[in-house]
C-alpha positions in Angstrom: 0.2 0.0 -0.1 1.0 3.7 -0.6 1.5 5.6 2.6 1.6 8.8 0.7 -2.1 8.1 -0.6 -3.3 7.0 2.8 -2.3 10.2 4.4 -3.7 12.3 1.4 -7.0 10.7 1.7 -7.2 10.9 5.6 -6.2 14.4 5.3 -8.7 15.3 2.6 -11.4 13.7 4.6 -10.5 15.6 7.8 -10.5 18.9 6.0 -13.7 18.2 4.3 -15.6 17.0 7.4 -13.6 18.1 10.2 -13.5 14.4 11.5 -11.0 11.4 11.2 -12.3 8.6 9.2 -14.0 5.8 11.5 -12.7 3.2 8.7 -10.1 3.3 5.9 -10.4 0.4 3.6 -8.0 -0.3 0.5 -8.9 -2.5 -2.4 -6.2 -3.1 -5.1 -6.4 -2.9 -9.1 -6.0 -6.0 -11.1 -4.0 -7.1 -14.0 -5.4 -10.3 -16.2 -2.7 -12.2 -17.8 -4.8 -14.3 -19.7 -8.3 -15.1 -20.2 -9.8 -12.1 -21.8 -13.6 -11.9 -21.8 -13.9 -15.4 -20.8 -15.3 -14.7 -17.4 -18.8 -13.9 -18.2 -18.6 -17.2 -20.4 -18.1 -19.1 -17.1 -14.5 -20.0 -18.5 -11.1 -19.7 -16.9 -9.0 -16.5 -16.1 -5.5 -15.8 -14.6 -5.8 -12.2 -12.8 -3.7 -10.9 -9.8 -3.9 -8.0 -7.7 -1.8 -5.3 -8.1 0.2 -2.7 -5.8 -2.1 0.1 -6.8 -5.5 0.7 -5.5 -8.3 2.7 -4.0 -8.7 3.9 -0.3 -12.0 4.8 1.1 -12.1 6.8 4.5 -15.5 6.8 6.0 -17.0 8.3 9.0 -20.3 8.2 10.6 -22.4 11.5 10.1 -26.0 13.2 11.0 -26.6 14.4 7.3 -26.6 12.8 3.8 -24.2 10.4 2.2 -21.5 12.5 0.6 -19.1 11.2 -1.8 -15.9 12.9 -3.0 -14.0 12.2 -6.1 -10.6 13.3 -4.8 -8.6 13.5 -7.6 -11.4 15.0 -9.9 -11.3 18.6 -8.6 -15.2 18.5 -8.1 -17.6 19.6 -5.6 -18.9 17.1 -2.9 -21.6 14.9 -4.3 -24.6 14.8 -2.1 -26.8 11.7 -1.9 -29.3 10.6 0.4 -31.4 7.5 0.6 -34.4 8.4 -1.0 -33.1 10.3 -4.1 -32.7 8.6 -7.5 -29.6 9.1 -9.7 -30.0 11.6 -12.5 -28.1 12.1 -15.7 -26.4 15.1 -14.6 -24.8 13.1 -11.5 -21.3 12.6 -11.9 -20.5 9.1 -13.6 -18.3 7.9 -10.2 -21.3 8.5 -8.3 -23.2 5.4 -9.4 -20.5 3.3 -8.2 -20.9 4.3 -4.9 -24.8 4.7 -5.0 -25.0 1.3 -6.6 -22.9 -0.6 -3.5 -25.3 1.3 -1.1 -28.7 0.7 -2.7 -27.8 -3.2 -3.1 -26.9 -3.4 0.5 -30.3 -1.5 1.4 -32.1 -4.1 -1.1 -30.8 -6.9 0.9 -32.3 -5.5 4.2 -29.2 -3.9 5.8 -29.9 -0.8 7.9 -27.2 1.7 6.9 -26.8 5.0 8.7 -25.7 8.3 6.9 -21.8 8.6 6.4 -19.5 10.7 4.9 -17.0 9.3 2.1 -13.9 10.4 0.9 -12.0 8.1 -1.7 -8.7 8.4 -3.8 -5.8 6.3 -4.8 -3.0 5.6 -7.3 -4.9 3.6 -9.8 -5.5 5.4 -13.3 -9.3 5.4 -14.2 -9.8 3.8 -17.8 -6.8 1.9 -18.0 -8.2 -1.6 -18.0 -7.1 -2.1 -14.4 -10.5 -2.7 -12.7 -10.6 1.0 -10.9 -14.5 0.7 -10.6 -13.9 -3.0 -8.9 -11.3 -1.5 -6.4 -13.6 1.4 -5.6 -16.7 -0.8 -5.2 -14.9 -3.4 -3.1 -12.9 -0.5 -0.9 -16.5 0.7 -0.2 -18.4 -2.3 0.6 -15.4 -3.6 2.8 -15.6 -0.5 4.8 -19.2 -0.4 5.2 -19.4 -4.1 6.2 -17.0 -3.2 9.2 -18.3 0.1 10.1 -21.9 -1.3 10.5 -21.0 -4.8 11.4 -23.1 -6.2 8.5 -21.5 -9.7 8.8 -20.7 -10.1 5.1 -18.2 -12.6 4.0 -15.6 -11.6 1.5 -17.3 -13.6 -1.2 -20.7 -11.8 -0.4 -19.0 -8.5 -0.9 -17.9 -9.6 -4.2 -21.1 -10.3 -5.5 -22.7 -7.1 -4.0 -19.9 -5.3 -5.7 -20.8 -6.8 -9.2 -24.3 -6.5 -8.7 -23.8 -2.7 -8.1 -21.9 -2.5 -11.4 -24.8 -4.3 -13.3 -27.7 -2.5 -11.9 -26.4 0.8 -11.4 -23.4 1.3 -13.7 -25.0 -0.9 -16.6 -21.9 -2.9 -17.4 -22.7 -6.6 -17.3 -19.0 -7.8 -16.1 -18.3 -11.1 -15.2 -16.8 -11.9 -11.5 -13.2 -11.6 -12.5 -12.5 -8.1 -11.5 -14.1 -8.1 -8.0 -12.8 -11.5 -7.2 -8.9 -10.6 -7.8 -9.4 -7.5 -6.3 -10.6 -9.0 -3.0 -8.6 -12.2 -3.1 -5.3 -11.4 -4.3 -2.0 -12.6 -3.0 1.4 -11.1 -3.0 3.5 -12.6 -5.9 0.7 -14.7 -7.1 -2.0 -15.1 -9.8 -5.4 -16.6 -9.1 -6.6 -19.5 -11.2 -10.0 -19.0 -11.1 -12.9 -21.2 -12.7 -15.7 -18.7 -13.2 -18.4 -21.2 -13.3 -17.7 -22.8 -10.0 -15.7 -20.1 -8.4 -13.0 -22.6 -7.5 -9.7 -20.9 -7.3 -6.1 -21.8 -6.7 -3.3 -19.3 -6.2 -0.4 -20.0 -8.5 3.0 -18.3 -8.3 4.1 -16.3 -11.3 7.8 -17.4 -12.2 8.8 -13.7 -12.9 12.7 -14.3 -11.9 14.5 -11.9 -14.0 11.3 -10.2 -15.4 9.1 -7.5 -14.7 5.4 -6.6 -15.1 5.1 -3.4 -17.1 2.0 -1.5 -18.1 1.7 0.8 -21.1 -1.4 3.1 -20.8 -2.6 4.3 -24.0 -4.3 7.2 -22.4 -7.2 6.4 -24.9 -10.9 5.4 -24.2 -12.9 5.2 -27.0 -16.7 5.9 -27.2 -19.3 3.3 -26.8 -16.7 0.9 -25.0 -19.3 -0.1 -22.2 -22.1 -0.5 -24.9 -19.6 -2.6 -27.1 -18.9 -4.7 -24.0 -22.6 -5.5 -23.5 -23.0 -6.3 -27.1 -20.5 -8.9 -27.0 -21.9 -10.6 -24.0 -25.1 -10.7 -25.6 -23.6 -12.2 -28.5 -22.0 -14.9 -26.8 -25.2 -15.6 -24.8 -27.1 -15.8 -28.3 -24.8 -18.5 -29.7 -24.9 -20.5 -26.3 -28.6 -20.4 -26.7 -28.5 -21.4 -30.3 -26.5 -24.4 -29.3 -28.6 -25.3 -26.4 -25.8 -25.0 -23.6 -25.4 -23.0 -20.6 -22.5 -21.0 -21.9 -19.8 -20.8 -24.4 -17.6 -22.8 -21.8 -19.8 -25.8 -22.7 -19.1 -25.6 -26.6 -16.2 -26.9 -28.7 -15.2 -25.7 -31.9 -16.5 -28.7 -33.7 -19.8 -27.9 -32.3 -19.7 -24.4 -33.3 -18.5 -25.1 -36.9 -21.7 -27.3 -37.2 -23.9 -24.1 -36.2 -22.1 -21.9 -38.4 -24.6 -21.6 -41.1 -27.4 -20.6 -38.6 -25.6 -17.4 -37.2 -23.8 -14.4 -38.5 -20.1 -14.4 -39.2 -19.5 -11.8 -36.7 -21.3 -14.0 -34.1 -19.2 -16.9 -35.2 -15.9 -15.3 -34.9 -16.5 -13.9 -31.5 -17.7 -17.4 -30.2 -14.7 -18.8 -31.9 -12.4 -16.4 -30.0 -14.2 -17.3 -26.9 -13.7 -20.9 -27.1 -10.0 -20.8 -28.3 -9.4 -18.5 -25.4 -10.8 -20.7 -22.4 -8.8 -23.5 -24.1 -5.8 -21.4 -24.3 -6.2 -20.5 -20.8 -6.1 -24.2 -19.8 -2.8 -24.5 -21.6 -1.3 -21.4 -20.1 -1.9 -22.9 -16.7 -0.1 -25.9 -17.7 2.8 -24.0 -18.9 2.9 -22.0 -15.4 2.8 -25.6 -13.5 5.8 -26.2 -15.9 7.6 -22.9 -15.0 7.6 -22.3 -18.7 7.2 -18.7 -18.5 8.4 -18.2 -22.6 5.6 -20.6 -23.5 3.2 -18.4 -21.4 4.5 -15.2 -23.0 3.7 -16.8 -26.4 0.2 -17.6 -25.4 -0.4 -13.8 -24.2 0.6 -12.6 -27.8 -1.9 -15.2 -29.2 -4.6 -14.1 -27.0 -4.1 -10.7 -28.0 -4.4 -11.7 -31.7 -7.9 -13.3 -30.8 -8.9 -10.2 -28.9 -8.1 -7.8 -31.8 -9.0 -9.8 -35.0 -12.0 -12.1 -33.8 -13.4 -10.3 -30.9 -12.6 -7.0 -32.0 -12.1 -5.1 -28.7 -8.7 -3.8 -29.4 -7.9 -0.3 -31.3 -5.1 1.0 -33.2 -3.1 2.4 -29.9 -3.3 -1.0 -28.4 -2.4 -2.9 -31.5 0.4 -0.4 -31.9 1.7 -1.5 -28.5 1.6 -5.1 -28.9 3.0 -5.0 -32.4 6.2 -3.3 -31.0 6.3 -5.7 -28.1 5.9 -8.9 -30.3 9.1 -8.1 -32.2 11.3 -6.8 -29.2 13.8 -9.3 -28.0 13.3 -8.1 -24.4 9.7 -8.6 -24.1 8.5 -12.4 -24.0 4.6 -11.5 -23.5 2.0 -9.0 -24.1 -1.8 -8.2 -24.4 -4.2 -5.8 -24.3 -6.0 -5.1 -20.7 -9.6 -4.8 -19.7 -12.7 -4.8 -21.5 -10.9 -3.1 -24.6 -11.2 0.1 -26.9 -8.2 2.0 -25.0 -6.4 1.4 -21.7 -3.2 -0.6 -21.0 -1.3 -3.5 -22.4 0.5 -5.9 -20.1 4.0 -6.9 -20.8 6.5 -9.2 -19.3 10.0 -7.5 -19.7 13.5 -8.8 -19.2 14.4 -6.7 -15.7 17.5 -5.5 -17.1 15.8 -4.0 -20.2 13.0 -2.2 -18.4 14.3 1.3 -18.5 15.5 0.9 -22.2 12.2 -0.3 -23.4 10.4 2.3 -21.2 12.2 5.0 -23.2 11.9 3.3 -26.5 8.0 2.7 -26.2 7.4 6.1 -25.0 9.3 7.8 -27.7 7.8 5.7 -30.6 4.3 5.9 -29.2 4.6 9.9 -28.8 5.6 10.1 -32.2 3.1 7.9 -33.7 0.0 9.3 -31.7 1.0 12.7 -30.7 0.0 11.7 -27.0 2.1 10.6 -24.0 2.0 6.6 -23.4 2.1 6.7 -19.5 4.1 3.9 -18.0 3.9 1.9 -14.8 5.9 -1.0 -13.2 3.6 -3.1 -11.0 4.0 -6.2 -8.8 1.6 -8.8 -7.7 0.0 -7.7 -4.4 -2.5 -8.6 -1.4 -6.1 -8.0 -2.0 -8.8 -5.6 -0.1 -8.2 -5.0 3.7 -8.9 -2.8 6.3 -6.1 -0.1 6.7 -7.7 1.8 10.0 -10.7 0.6 11.9 -13.0 1.7 14.7 
């Protein structure tokens, strides 16, 4: 955790509300090494929590709920239990109101509180800043009001908030990885059964490096939901619960009954589920080079078949694929912008950072933010009443 960010959030809370937080909770962002868009198809994923996240400072109050976007430079957002959200409300408020509303719908009696949140996780980078905010908030409220929720309960509440109040029909991976991450490990997660197994990632001599395109193309959320609907349509046509239950042979048999677009998207998902299982085996064998090769293959499918990439992401992956010091790379998150994740030889990190930054600026005229990350522990209480 970042002591500077902790102090910043606490100080901002004290300045705004003239009170120290009763609870300070933290939830990290996540990276996903392989298994893109397989979680809502009940497949396998391999995420890990990272050493950057969101902090939520909460104190009891006698007036309305007030949420503050610490880094956005906006006025406090006031919300009471009876007011509905409007189109004029800031987008980030939906994550906060969503968590509160889902808890209330489950019969929990919440009291008014003040909230200040902030952190070092870039928004729109594909690192699940939304899940980190949701998790940090529900974790803090669970402790402050003694709700008795398990960690898994909180994961589902955070996911439901995103479905119903943000409008993104995300899978379970983001919230799960943020809640259950372990230092130095990734999580082999079966998104159907939720069976999970922590695995060490053999990164001796390598560094995880994120290149942030600093773009987020329009309609990303709508396109995400469209792809989820396409996957559902194909699985219903096949008479199975999800694409997890389909083979490429079965898909080929149904090809005349679906559009080429649906066929390509379903083919990518089926292949990615299989690829993720093969990548897990590579990790068991400590074959990080083979694992990296599969990351490149995964991005090719995301770009050409699932069509969730963009010029900026593809440019960075094309550079990585021909670079002798990078053994694996792929896009992160839902797509259409955000970050790529790269496995880079440790001795070459600074050289790669300088080279990619210059080439990206020359190509697109914008900066490419670069962050070195490590795999870290999941959500936790920093301060409790």
